[in-house]
Structures are given as C-alpha cells and as structure tokens.
SERO-4910 file (N, C-alpha, C, O; in steps of 0.05 Angstrom, whole numbers):
BEGIN
 pado doro    nc1    nc2    nc3   cac1   cac2   cac3    cc1    cc2    cc3    oc1    oc2    oc3
  Met    A   2196   2603   2599   2182   2605   2608   2199   2607   2636   2220   2595   2638
  Ser    A   2188   2626   2659   2191   2631   2674   2170   2605   2704   2146   2602   2700
  Glu    A   2179   2592   2726   2164   2580   2731   2136   2594   2735   2114   2585   2729
  Ala    A   2143   2615   2747   2110   2623   2760   2096   2629   2735   2072   2623   2735
  Gly    A   2111   2643   2709   2081   2649   2684   2076   2611   2674   2060   2606   2656
  Ala    A   2086   2596   2682   2081   2579   2654   2059   2567   2667   2060   2544   2658
  Gly    A   2036   2570   2685   2019   2576   2693   2004   2548   2722   2015   2532   2737
  Val    A   1984   2553   2718   1972   2519   2742   1975   2488   2729   1958   2477   2715
  Leu    A   1996   2479   2735   1998   2445   2728   1981   2434   2752   1981   2438   2776
  Gly    A   1961   2415   2729   1945   2398   2761   1947   2369   2751   1934   2359   2732
  Leu    A   1966   2356   2768   1973   2341   2778   1942   2311   2781   1928   2307   2801
  Leu    A   1939   2295   2755   1919   2268   2751   1948   2240   2774   1968   2235   2761
  Gly    A   1947   2232   2789   1961   2204   2795   1936   2178   2780   1920   2179   2761
  Gly    A   1942   2164   2793   1920   2139   2786   1930   2099   2783   1953   2096   2776
  Thr    A   1920   2084   2786   1927   2066   2770   1944   2060   2738   1964   2055   2726
  Phe    A   1907   2067   2739   1893   2069   2718   1905   2036   2698   1922   2029   2682
  Asp    A   1889   2028   2710   1894   1991   2700   1865   1972   2703   1854   1956   2719
  Pro    A   1860   1991   2667   1860   2001   2643   1859   2036   2651   1842   2037   2670
  Leu    A   1869   2062   2645   1859   2082   2639   1832   2089   2623   1837   2099   2601
  His    A   1799   2087   2631   1789   2093   2616   1776   2134   2614   1787   2154   2622
  Val    A   1746   2129   2599   1739   2154   2595   1735   2167   2621   1746   2189   2620
  Gly    A   1725   2164   2640   1714   2177   2670   1744   2182   2679   1748   2194   2700
  His    A   1763   2173   2663   1784   2188   2676   1796   2212   2652   1812   2227   2663
  Leu    A   1794   2217   2636   1786   2237   2613   1769   2266   2616   1771   2290   2615
  Arg    A   1753   2247   2620   1733   2271   2628   1731   2279   2655   1711   2291   2663
  Leu    A   1752   2273   2671   1755   2285   2714   1773   2299   2693   1768   2322   2686
  Ala    A   1790   2288   2685   1829   2318   2674   1808   2333   2649   1821   2354   2643
  Leu    A   1792   2334   2638   1781   2349   2616   1759   2368   2637   1761   2392   2639
  Glu    A   1742   2355   2649   1737   2382   2673   1749   2388   2679   1759   2407   2669
  Ala    A   1760   2377   2703   1787   2394   2726   1793   2412   2707   1795   2434   2718
  Arg    A   1801   2412   2672   1820   2431   2674   1799   2463   2667   1808   2485   2671
  Glu    A   1776   2457   2658   1757   2465   2648   1746   2490   2681   1746   2515   2684
  Ala    A   1738   2465   2699   1728   2477   2723   1747   2505   2735   1741   2529   2734
  Leu    A   1780   2488   2749   1793   2507   2753   1811   2519   2747   1825   2526   2766
  Gly    A   1820   2526   2721   1832   2551   2694   1861   2538   2689   1879   2550   2677
  Leu    A   1865   2502   2704   1884   2501   2696   1896   2497   2662   1883   2489   2642
  Ser    A   1932   2509   2664   1945   2515   2637   1947   2487   2630   1937   2481   2609
  Ala    A   1962   2464   2647   1962   2450   2633   1955   2418   2658   1956   2425   2681
  Leu    A   1950   2389   2654   1944   2377   2666   1960   2358   2654   1962   2353   2629
  Cys    A   1976   2343   2677   2001   2305   2678   1981   2304   2685   1964   2320   2693
  Leu    A   1985   2261   2677   1970   2251   2691   2000   2223   2698   2013   2213   2680
  Ile    A   2002   2218   2718   2027   2200   2725   2017   2182   2744   2010   2183   2767
  Pro    A   2020   2153   2715   2019   2135   2729   2025   2120   2754   2049   2124   2759
  Ala    A   2014   2105   2771   2024   2097   2789   2049   2077   2786   2051   2065   2765
  Gly    A   2068   2073   2807   2095   2052   2794   2079   2017   2805   2070   1997   2795
  Ser    A   2086   2033   2838   2062   2002   2859   2063   2029   2882   2078   2044   2894
  Pro    A   2020   2020   2876   1995   2031   2897   2020   2021   2918   2035   2002   2913
  Pro    A   2019   2046   2951   2011   2025   2970   1988   2025   2982   1986   2009   3000
  Leu    A   1970   2037   2977   1943   2021   2990   1927   2011   2977   1904   2018   2981
  Arg    A   1932   1988   2955   1913   1977   2939   1925   1954   2930   1950   1955   2927
  Ala    A   1908   1924   2924   1928   1899   2920   1935   1911   2886   1923   1926   2872
  Leu    A   1962   1896   2881   1985   1899   2855   1956   1895   2837   1936   1880   2838
  Pro    A   1971   1927   2813   1958   1927   2789   1953   1901   2776   1968   1883   2783
  His    A   1936   1894   2757   1933   1871   2739   1953   1872   2714   1961   1852   2701
  Cys    A   1959   1897   2710   1979   1897   2683   2007   1917   2696   2006   1935   2713
  Ala    A   2026   1907   2685   2044   1910   2692   2052   1955   2693   2044   1972   2678
  Ala    A   2063   1957   2707   2066   1982   2697   2076   2002   2675   2067   2024   2670
  Thr    A   2096   1988   2665   2096   1992   2640   2073   1984   2606   2075   1988   2581
  Gln    A   2061   1977   2618   2040   1975   2609   2016   1998   2615   2004   2008   2595
  Arg    A   2011   2005   2636   1988   2026   2636   2004   2045   2636   1990   2065   2633
  Leu    A   2029   2051   2639   2042   2076   2617   2039   2082   2602   2035   2105   2595
  Ala    A   2038   2055   2584   2030   2050   2542   2011   2055   2550   2012   2079   2547
  Met    A   1992   2051   2559   1958   2057   2552   1951   2092   2556   1936   2105   2542
  Val    A   1971   2107   2587   1960   2129   2585   1973   2144   2568   1969   2168   2570
  Glu    A   1994   2134   2547   2001   2159   2530   2002   2149   2499   2014   2162   2481
  Cys    A   1989   2125   2494   1966   2134   2476   1945   2139   2474   1934   2141   2453
  Ala    A   1934   2142   2498   1902   2153   2501   1915   2188   2497   1909   2201   2477
  Leu    A   1930   2196   2516   1936   2232   2509   1963   2240   2487   1979   2258   2482
  Ala    A   1955   2214   2478   1975   2222   2450   1966   2240   2428   1956   2227   2409
  Gly    A   1966   2270   2423   1957   2288   2404   1947   2308   2424   1946   2333   2425
  Leu    A   1940   2289   2440   1925   2320   2471   1941   2343   2463   1966   2343   2463
  Pro    A   1922   2366   2455   1943   2387   2464   1941   2394   2501   1921   2383   2511
  Gly    A   1958   2408   2520   1951   2411   2545   1961   2393   2567   1971   2399   2589
  Phe    A   1956   2370   2557   1954   2336   2570   1974   2332   2565   1981   2333   2542
  Ser    A   2000   2321   2592   2012   2305   2584   2015   2270   2601   1995   2258   2609
  Val    A   2037   2260   2603   2050   2241   2625   2072   2237   2626   2090   2233   2608
  Asp    A   2072   2239   2651   2102   2235   2669   2104   2204   2673   2083   2191   2677
  Pro    A   2125   2192   2673   2137   2160   2678   2146   2156   2701   2151   2134   2712
  Gly    A   2148   2188   2712   2171   2187   2736   2165   2159   2765   2182   2157   2783
  Glu    A   2144   2145   2765   2142   2136   2781   2146   2108   2770   2164   2093   2778
  Val    A   2125   2104   2745   2137   2083   2733   2166   2077   2727   2171   2053   2721
  Leu    A   2182   2090   2727   2216   2078   2721   2220   2084   2750   2241   2073   2757
  Ala    A   2208   2096   2770   2230   2087   2799   2218   2066   2805   2237   2054   2817
  Ala    A   2193   2046   2807   2175   2025   2810   2203   1994   2797   2216   1975   2805
  Ala    A   2197   2007   2777   2214   1994   2749   2249   1990   2764   2262   1969   2760
  Gln    A   2262   2017   2782   2291   2003   2802   2283   1996   2830   2296   1977   2839
  Ser    A   2267   2006   2843   2259   1992   2869   2225   1984   2865   2209   1992   2848
  Met    A   2224   1971   2880   2190   1959   2887   2179   1983   2913   2158   1980   2927
  Ala    A   2193   1999   2914   2187   2019   2940   2153   2020   2931   2145   2013   2908
  Pro    A   2126   2035   2965   2113   2047   2944   2113   2063   2932   2133   2078   2937
  Ser    A   2093   2072   2911   2094   2110   2905   2077   2118   2916   2053   2114   2912
  Tyr    A   2090   2134   2934   2075   2152   2956   2068   2174   2941   2081   2173   2920
  Thr    A   2048   2200   2943   2049   2214   2943   2063   2232   2948   2078   2241   2931
  Val    A   2062   2242   2973   2082   2259   2975   2114   2262   2970   2129   2280   2974
  Ala    A   2118   2233   2958   2144   2221   2946   2139   2233   2915   2161   2237   2904
  Thr    A   2122   2239   2903   2113   2243   2875   2112   2274   2872   2120   2286   2852
  Leu    A   2097   2291   2902   2090   2312   2893   2122   2325   2902   2133   2344   2890
  Glu    A   2134   2308   2927   2171   2331   2913   2188   2330   2891   2205   2347   2884
  Arg    A   2183   2312   2882   2202   2313   2855   2188   2319   2839   2202   2325   2820
  Gln    A   2158   2324   2833   2147   2342   2819   2148   2375   2823   2143   2392   2806
  Arg    A   2155   2379   2851   2167   2412   2859   2191   2408   2854   2199   2431   2851
  Arg    A   2211   2391   2852   2228   2395   2851   2238   2404   2812   2255   2421   2805
  Gln    A   2223   2390   2795   2214   2385   2765   2200   2418   2759   2208   2430   2739
  His    A   2185   2429   2771   2179   2458   2768   2189   2476   2782   2191   2500   2776
  Gly    A   2193   2469   2795   2202   2497   2819   2193   2504   2842   2177   2489   2854
  Ala    A   2201   2523   2852   2181   2519   2875   2153   2542   2879   2138   2542   2899
  Arg    A   2153   2566   2849   2141   2576   2844   2110   2572   2837   2089   2581   2846
  Arg    A   2119   2549   2811   2100   2551   2801   2078   2533   2824   2083   2517   2841
  Pro    A   2055   2543   2816   2033   2540   2825   2015   2499   2818   1998   2497   2800
  Leu    A   2019   2481   2828   2016   2447   2818   1990   2439   2836   1994   2436   2860
  Val    A   1968   2436   2828   1945   2424   2844   1934   2390   2840   1922   2384   2819
  Leu    A   1939   2374   2858   1938   2353   2855   1903   2344   2863   1890   2348   2883
  Leu    A   1894   2324   2826   1867   2333   2836   1859   2305   2851   1869   2283   2844
  Leu    A   1842   2307   2870   1834   2276   2881   1790   2265   2880   1767   2275   2878
  Gly    A   1803   2243   2885   1768   2250   2887   1751   2247   2917   1759   2237   2937
  Ala    A   1730   2256   2913   1724   2252   2943   1722   2234   2965   1715   2235   2989
  Asp    A   1731   2213   2945   1736   2194   2970   1762   2182   2975   1767   2163   2990
  Ala    A   1784   2200   2954   1799   2191   2965   1817   2211   2986   1839   2206   2996
  Phe    A   1802   2234   2991   1812   2258   2994   1795   2244   3028   1813   2242   3045
  Ala    A   1771   2236   3039   1760   2234   3065   1778   2212   3073   1778   2205   3097
  Arg    A   1800   2196   3049   1821   2182   3066   1850   2193   3078   1868   2181   3089
  Leu    A   1847   2221   3071   1871   2221   3065   1896   2230   3090   1920   2233   3085
  Glu    A   1883   2233   3117   1891   2209   3143   1915   2193   3135   1939   2199   3136
  Ser    A   1901   2166   3123   1914   2150   3125   1933   2157   3110   1940   2134   3103
  Trp    A   1946   2171   3100   1963   2181   3066   1991   2178   3097   1991   2181   3121
  Gln    A   2007   2173   3077   2044   2179   3090   2047   2209   3096   2038   2220   3075
  Arg    A   2052   2225   3109   2054   2247   3110   2038   2257   3111   2047   2278   3119
  Trp    A   2014   2259   3108   1998   2281   3097   1990   2306   3098   1977   2319   3082
  Arg    A   2004   2313   3123   2014   2345   3128   2024   2367   3115   2023   2392   3116
  Glu    A   2037   2344   3099   2060   2354   3077   2049   2351   3057   2064   2357   3038
  Leu    A   2035   2347   3053   2016   2350   3020   2014   2388   3020   2023   2402   3002
  Phe    A   2005   2395   3037   1987   2428   3031   2015   2449   3023   2013   2470   3011
  Gly    A   2048   2435   3037   2066   2442   3026   2070   2451   2999   2077   2472   2989
  Leu    A   2062   2420   2986   2072   2416   2971   2063   2417   2942   2076   2411   2922
  Ala    A   2029   2431   2946   2014   2426   2923   1987   2440   2932   1989   2444   2956
  His    A   1969   2446   2925   1945   2454   2921   1936   2430   2918   1948   2418   2900
  Ile    A   1908   2412   2938   1885   2396   2926   1869   2403   2918   1862   2421   2934
  Ala    A   1853   2403   2900   1819   2396   2880   1808   2372   2884   1818   2350   2879
  Val    A   1785   2377   2894   1767   2358   2891   1753   2359   2888   1737   2378   2890
  Ala    A   1749   2325   2874   1735   2330   2850   1700   2315   2859   1700   2292   2869
  Thr    A   1672   2330   2855   1647   2318   2879   1626   2315   2852   1631   2317   2828
  Arg    A   1609   2311   2863   1587   2304   2849   1570   2317   2858   1562   2317   2881
  Pro    A   1557   2339   2829   1538   2360   2828   1512   2355   2866   1495   2339   2875
  Gly    A   1519   2367   2870   1506   2376   2891   1510   2359   2920   1492   2356   2937
  His    A   1543   2344   2923   1547   2345   2956   1579   2354   2954   1597   2354   2937
  Asp    A   1575   2361   2980   1598   2381   2989   1617   2351   3001   1608   2328   3002
  Ile    A   1638   2357   3007   1662   2334   3018   1667   2329   3038   1683   2344   3051
  Lys    A   1656   2304   3048   1655   2299   3078   1684   2291   3088   1702   2282   3073
  Val    A   1684   2295   3113   1711   2294   3114   1711   2291   3156   1723   2300   3175
  Gly    A   1693   2274   3151   1680   2259   3194   1676   2283   3190   1675   2301   3174
  Ala    A   1675   2273   3227   1666   2296   3252   1681   2319   3253   1704   2319   3246
  Gly    A   1672   2338   3259   1688   2365   3255   1712   2379   3278   1724   2401   3279
  Asp    A   1713   2353   3295   1742   2353   3300   1771   2332   3297   1792   2327   3310
  Thr    A   1758   2325   3275   1790   2311   3259   1802   2338   3250   1795   2361   3246
  Ala    A   1834   2315   3251   1852   2332   3228   1847   2350   3199   1851   2374   3192
  Leu    A   1834   2324   3186   1822   2329   3172   1800   2351   3161   1796   2359   3139
  Ala    A   1788   2356   3185   1763   2367   3180   1771   2405   3180   1766   2425   3166
  Ala    A   1787   2400   3205   1817   2429   3215   1814   2437   3184   1794   2446   3172
  Glu    A   1844   2427   3171   1859   2437   3156   1837   2439   3125   1841   2457   3109
  Phe    A   1817   2422   3121   1799   2432   3088   1778   2453   3108   1762   2463   3092
  Ala    A   1772   2464   3138   1756   2490   3137   1782   2518   3138   1781   2541   3130
  Ala    A   1799   2504   3148   1823   2537   3142   1839   2533   3114   1860   2545   3119
  Arg    A   1841   2522   3085   1846   2519   3081   1825   2523   3044   1832   2534   3024
  Arg    A   1809   2514   3047   1791   2509   3033   1778   2547   3017   1764   2564   3028
  Gly    A   1790   2547   2989   1788   2564   2975   1773   2557   2945   1767   2534   2938
  Ile    A   1768   2580   2928   1758   2579   2911   1779   2571   2882   1804   2570   2883
  Ala    A   1767   2568   2861   1788   2562   2832   1805   2573   2819   1823   2563   2805
  Ala    A   1794   2613   2825   1817   2640   2837   1829   2635   2839   1843   2635   2819
  Asp    A   1844   2622   2865   1857   2625   2891   1879   2608   2874   1902   2618   2878
  Leu    A   1879   2592   2862   1904   2572   2853   1926   2589   2835   1950   2585   2835
  Ala    A   1915   2605   2823   1939   2619   2821   1953   2641   2833   1971   2654   2823
  Ala    A   1948   2642   2847   1961   2651   2867   1976   2654   2883   1980   2676   2893
  Ala    A   1995   2621   2893   2005   2613   2919   2008   2593   2896   1990   2592   2879
  Pro    A   2034   2575   2894   2042   2547   2896   2027   2535   2897   2017   2523   2878
  Ala    A   2017   2534   2936   2007   2514   2950   1992   2521   2967   1990   2544   2975
  Gly    A   1970   2489   2980   1955   2505   3012   1933   2500   3008   1922   2487   3026
  Arg    A   1917   2507   2981   1882   2507   2987   1878   2484   2982   1893   2467   2973
  Ile    A   1847   2481   2990   1831   2462   2992   1819   2466   2972   1804   2480   2984
  Val    A   1808   2467   2942   1787   2473   2931   1770   2456   2914   1777   2450   2891
  Pro    A   1748   2448   2925   1728   2431   2919   1711   2449   2890   1707   2473   2886
  Phe    A   1704   2425   2875   1695   2413   2848   1668   2416   2838   1653   2436   2841
  Ala    A   1663   2390   2823   1628   2393   2815   1645   2377   2795   1666   2384   2785
  Ile    A   1629   2350   2790   1643   2340   2751   1625   2328   2749   1614   2321   2769
  Thr    A   1613   2318   2722   1600   2297   2723   1600   2270   2728   1614   2253   2717
  Ala    A   1583   2269   2746   1581   2231   2759   1573   2207   2730   1554   2195   2719
  Leu    A   1606   2210   2728   1600   2175   2708   1606   2148   2728   1627   2142   2740
  Glu    A   1585   2135   2727   1586   2115   2735   1617   2084   2717   1609   2060   2714
  Ile    A   1639   2091   2710   1657   2076   2711   1672   2069   2715   1690   2083   2705
  Ser    A   1681   2046   2730   1703   2036   2740   1731   2016   2726   1735   2002   2706
  Ala    A   1737   2019   2735   1764   2003   2711   1765   1970   2727   1776   1950   2716
  Thr    A   1749   1969   2758   1746   1937   2761   1727   1928   2750   1723   1905   2757
  Ala    A   1709   1940   2731   1677   1937   2720   1691   1924   2686   1688   1904   2673
  Ile    A   1708   1954   2685   1721   1937   2652   1743   1917   2651   1751   1907   2630
  Arg    A   1752   1913   2673   1771   1883   2676   1754   1861   2675   1764   1842   2664
  Glu    A   1725   1856   2686   1715   1845   2694   1695   1833   2663   1687   1811   2657
  Arg    A   1692   1857   2652   1682   1855   2622   1699   1843   2605   1695   1822   2594
  Leu    A   1719   1856   2602   1742   1835   2591   1754   1818   2592   1770   1813   2575
  Ala    A   1750   1803   2612   1758   1774   2630   1732   1755   2606   1739   1744   2586
  Arg    A   1703   1755   2615   1676   1757   2606   1681   1744   2572   1674   1722   2562
  Gly    A   1700   1774   2555   1701   1773   2530   1666   1792   2521   1651   1793   2502
  Leu    A   1669   1804   2549   1650   1831   2526   1660   1855   2529   1679   1862   2543
  Ser    A   1645   1872   2511   1663   1896   2498   1670   1917   2507   1664   1912   2531
  Val    A   1677   1939   2507   1690   1960   2526   1695   1979   2512   1712   1996   2517
  Arg    A   1673   1979   2485   1687   2004   2474   1670   2021   2482   1649   2012   2492
  Tyr    A   1675   2057   2480   1667   2074   2488   1661   2078   2516   1643   2091   2528
  Leu    A   1686   2057   2525   1692   2056   2567   1711   2067   2563   1716   2087   2576
  Val    A   1731   2057   2539   1758   2058   2535   1755   2074   2516   1736   2074   2501
  Pro    A   1781   2094   2517   1791   2106   2485   1802   2087   2471   1812   2066   2480
  Asp    A   1797   2095   2437   1793   2074   2417   1833   2070   2432   1842   2052   2446
  Pro    A   1843   2089   2421   1881   2083   2435   1881   2053   2446   1883   2030   2437
  Val    A   1875   2066   2476   1872   2037   2496   1857   2026   2481   1869   2022   2460
  Leu    A   1819   2013   2478   1820   1991   2465   1843   1974   2440   1848   1950   2435
  Asp    A   1850   1994   2433   1876   1975   2414   1893   1964   2419   1906   1949   2404
  Tyr    A   1897   1972   2448   1924   1965   2463   1908   1946   2465   1903   1933   2444
  Ile    A   1896   1941   2490   1894   1927   2506   1883   1894   2483   1891   1873   2493
  Glu    A   1869   1893   2461   1862   1883   2444   1886   1865   2437   1889   1841   2439
  Ser    A   1909   1891   2425   1922   1878   2409   1943   1857   2425   1957   1841   2413
  Arg    A   1946   1859   2455   1960   1843   2480   1945   1828   2493   1956   1820   2514
  Gln    A   1920   1819   2489   1899   1803   2499   1897   1807   2532   1896   1792   2552
  Leu    A   1898   1841   2527   1900   1849   2567   1870   1840   2583   1847   1847   2578
  Tyr    A   1879   1824   2604   1857   1821   2630   1840   1800   2606   1818   1807   2600
  Arg    A   1849   1783   2597   1839   1763   2583   1846   1738   2604   1828   1721   2605
  Thr    A   1870   1734   2621   1884   1718   2611   1875   1707   2642   1866   1725   2657
  Pro    A   1877   1686   2650   1868   1679   2688   1874   1704   2702   1857   1714   2716
  His    A   1903   1719   2699   1910   1729   2713   1884   1755   2713   1875   1769   2732
  Gly    A   1877   1756   2689   1858   1792   2689   1827   1778   2700   1806   1792   2701
  His    A   1827   1753   2709   1804   1755   2729   1801   1761   2759   1778   1761   2769
***
C-alpha cells in the first residue's frame, strides 16, 4: 500500500504512567471523530517538561503493549523508549514527528493528538512552529468548550486562526491543519491512580484489565518510590 493510500494515522504520545481508560477513550473517540484509519500510541522515553516517570520506560511500554494487544487499528511505537535506553536526551515532540515522518513517508497524513491544556502551552515546546510542517494537530476538548490560545495577538492564536480546519481536511494533506474535536469528559488521571495504588486501594475499571494484571504482578506503584 502506498503512503498516500495508507490512510490517516493518528499519533498519541504520553508518559502512560500508567496507561488508563481515559487514554483509551481518547484514542477511540479520536478515531471516530477524525476518521483516522489507524492510531499509534507512543510512550515517551524521557519527557522534557515534567518530573521523571515513576515506572521505567520499558515498564510503561509493556503496559501499553498489553493493553493494545488484539485491538484492531491500534498499535504502539517503542521508538522513544528505545531511544531513551541509548541516550537520556529528552523526548521532544518535534523529533518524534520527524522520526514518524521518515517512517511513514512525506505524503501520508499524520495527526498529532493533544489535549486542550497541552495545546495552550504549545509555544513553550521546542521548535513548535515546525510541528505544523510535520503533522496535523487535533485538539481534544470537552463538549461545549472551545480551545483557549491566550490573547488574540499571540503567535499560537495567529497559527490557530490560520490553520483551523475540520476532520474532513485531514486526509487532503499530510500536515498543517489544527482541528478541534470534542471528547467525553472523564475525570481520570494517572496521578490519582498512582495515589490509590500507593494506599493499597483498587484501581479496577480505571485501567484496562491487562494493565492491572501487569501492575499487580510486579507490585508497581506500591513501593516508597511509588508515593
């Protein structure tokens, strides 16, 4: 299959410490709302703008892999974790997208999925303007909420105004559009899940069963390091 005919590919990066059902709902609803032919989750190796993850990169990768096993249309990319094993350099999104572009070719539409809060901070990201030449950006919002990009004279506000599109635009070009889409609001966070586990409380139905089995079999997040 040619790169142009391979369909629109969604990319969802994250620490996934641990992966939870909110991540999977975002992935599923993004596929439906945006018409994605496939969606790839990319666990971060060494995230640059946050504290070090509680679990090792290989463990976070394993949790994503076991959650997605057998799910048609979903895959996991270990590239950031493998890169982190060779170098402790941070996993910058622009470098991730450059690698994805080399892997999938210049013509395949790629869609980076971001939450509204992350998108609002985009100007603090390394080489952020280059992201638009590498992929579309789809911004998940709560129903009835629009994207906040600060004052109207910010650089991000100008990019948003110039690039805003709809889901149907994504297949027409490999990159360059910003497309908002609404998702079900789920008040689930990896921080809260880690806190429950540290206290010996159940997280069943907050994380997929294979992830829960992985966590319990290795007693993750229950040691002092998990507090």
